[in-house]
C-alpha positions as CSV (number, residue, x, y, z in Angstrom):
1,X,16.3,9.0,54.5
2,X,15.3,12.1,52.9
3,X,18.5,12.5,51.4
4,X,18.7,9.0,49.6
5,X,15.1,9.3,48.6
6,X,15.9,12.6,46.9
7,X,19.2,11.7,45.0
8,X,17.7,8.6,44.0
9,X,14.4,10.6,42.4
10,X,17.2,13.3,40.9
11,X,19.0,10.4,39.5
12,X,15.7,8.9,38.3
13,X,14.4,12.1,36.7
14,X,17.7,12.7,35.1
15,X,17.8,9.6,33.7
16,X,14.0,9.7,32.2
17,X,14.9,13.2,31.2
18,X,17.8,12.1,28.9
19,X,16.1,8.7,27.7
20,X,13.1,11.2,26.1
21,X,15.8,13.8,24.8
22,X,17.6,10.8,23.1
23,X,14.0,9.8,21.7
24,X,13.0,13.0,20.8
25,X,16.5,13.2,18.3
26,X,16.1,9.7,17.0
27,X,12.7,10.4,16.1
28,X,13.8,13.9,14.7
29,X,16.7,11.8,12.6
30,X,14.6,9.2,11.5
31,X,11.7,12.2,10.0
32,X,14.9,13.5,8.1
33,X,16.3,10.6,7.2
34,X,12.8,9.4,5.9
35,X,11.9,13.1,4.2
36,X,15.1,12.9,2.4
37,X,14.2,9.4,1.0
38,X,10.8,10.6,-0.1
39,X,12.1,14.3,-1.2
40,X,14.8,12.0,-3.8
41,X,12.2,9.5,-4.2
42,X,9.7,12.4,-5.6
43,X,12.2,14.2,-7.6
44,X,13.4,10.8,-9.4
45,X,9.4,9.8,-10.1
46,X,9.0,13.5,-11.2
47,X,11.7,13.3,-13.5
48,X,10.5,10.0,-14.9
49,X,7.2,11.2,-15.6
50,X,8.7,14.1,-17.7
51,X,11.0,11.8,-19.5
52,X,7.7,9.5,-20.4
53,X,6.2,12.7,-21.2
54,X,9.0,13.9,-23.7
55,X,9.1,10.2,-25.2
56,X,5.4,10.2,-25.9
57,X,5.9,13.7,-27.2
58,X,8.5,12.7,-29.4
59,X,6.4,9.3,-30.7
60,X,3.4,11.6,-31.5
61,X,5.7,14.0,-33.6
62,X,7.1,10.5,-35.4
63,X,3.6,9.4,-35.9
64,X,2.7,12.6,-37.5
65,X,6.0,12.4,-39.9
66,X,5.6,8.9,-40.7
67,X,2.0,9.7,-41.8
68,X,3.2,12.4,-44.0
69,X,5.8,10.7,-45.7
70,X,3.0,7.6,-46.2
71,X,0.5,10.0,-48.0
72,X,3.6,11.5,-50.3
73,X,4.4,7.9,-51.0
74,X,0.7,7.2,-51.8
75,X,0.3,10.0,-54.0
76,X,3.4,9.5,-56.1
77,X,2.1,5.8,-56.3
78,X,-1.1,6.9,-57.5
79,X,0.5,9.5,-59.9
80,X,3.0,6.7,-61.1
81,X,-0.2,4.2,-62.0
82,X,-2.0,7.3,-63.7
83,X,0.4,7.9,-66.0
84,X,1.0,4.3,-67.1
85,X,-2.4,3.9,-67.5
């Protein structure tokens, strides 16, 4: 009678340990997969932020150039009107 109970306990304990180990591996795999996606998402977000900053800086420089050109054109127009008068 003792032999059957011990064998059953060993089988049960082995199955329980195997399920726990399998669960741990699944959790580790999920964590690795999730952290991999979040790293990719983070890298993608960082790249998008960098591109947006570059676009903003480029537009700021373009705005300054347009203002300088407007100033030049307005000055030329004023000079032309002054010489005509």
